[in-house]
N, C-alpha and C positions, 0 to 999 in steps of 0.2 A: 504494500500501500502506501500511496505518496501523497503526502500533506503538499497543497499547493496555497499560501496564502493569500488572503485577502488584503489590499489595502486598507491601511490603520483609519480610520473614519475621522471626522474630526470629533472631538469627545462633549462637544454639545450637543453633537448630531446623536451620539451615540447614548446621551443621558437622555434625548427627546426620545428615541425610539424603544429606548430601554434594550436596548442589543448588547449591554455590558454583562449580562447574567452567563453567558457561556458566547463564547469567540468566534465568528462566522467561520467556517468549516466547507474547505474543497477538498475533498479526498477520493482518489482514484485507486482503485483495486484493481486486480484481475477479472473481476466479476461486475465492476458497480462504480459509478460516477455516483458519491455522496454531498451533496449540496444543502447543510444546512446553515441559518442564522438566528440560533435563538427560538425564541417561539413562534417569532413569525414566519419562517419559512423552512421546510423540509423536503426532500425529494432524493429519491433512492433511485437513478437512472441504472439499467441493465446494461451494460457494454453493447451487447448483442443489438440492441435499440439505437445506440446513436448512429445516424447516418451522415451526419455533416459536423464539424469541428472546426470554427476558423476566427482569424482577430478580427477587430470591428473599426472602422477606422474611424467612428466618431466616438463623441463622448456625451453624456447623460447627466443634466442638471437637475436629477433627481435622485437618491438616495433609498435605500431599504429594501423590500420586497414587494413589487405590484406588477400586475398583469390582469389578462382578460383571455379568456376563449382561447387557453393552453399556451399563450405566450408572456413569458415572467422573466422580468429582470430582477435580479439579487445582486445587489450591489454595495458596497460600503464607499466607493468612490466613485467620481465622474470618470475613471478613469483605471489603467489602460482597462479595454472590453475585450470578451469571448464570447461567440456563440456556439452553442451547442444545440443540434436538430437531431429530433427522438420520433422512431415511429416504429411501432406504433406509438402514441401516446403512453406515459407512467403516469402512475398515482402521484400526486403528494399532497402535501397540508399549507395551508395559509391559514395562520393565526389559528390553529385546529380544524379547521374546515377542510373537508379533500375537496382536490381541484387535481385536474388531467395538466398533465406539462407536456406538452409537443414543441417547447420551443426555450431553451433559459438561455439568456444573456448576465454573463458576468464577470464581477471585478476580480482581477488577476494582477499580482505584482508581478510575474515572471511569464507572460503570457507564452515564449518560445519554450521556455521548459514543459507546460500545460498541453501544448498542443502536441507536442511530441510525447508527451505519455499518453495522453488519450487516444493519436492515432493508433 
């Protein structure tokens, strides 16, 4: 298993989001990609369902875990970002509620290492 660090969020933002209870995690194992942001978001994506992984050239101004209709942005900073597409969609949880995940956009400190690890 390999852990990939998400950029450290601004302390004020972390406090407002109450994400300080658990450090956000992105872990890649032989069988799955685990993405967790405390109580706000959690998904375990089987590696066999990952259809595409790529660096994202743009930044997002929002920080946290949010999305709609299977597309989720889980970030602790505005960038750098990577996109992971999943088919078929996999279950996840947002604020404890079940969701379907078909695309994840994540903030990752070392994009190249993450892309190499997941490919």
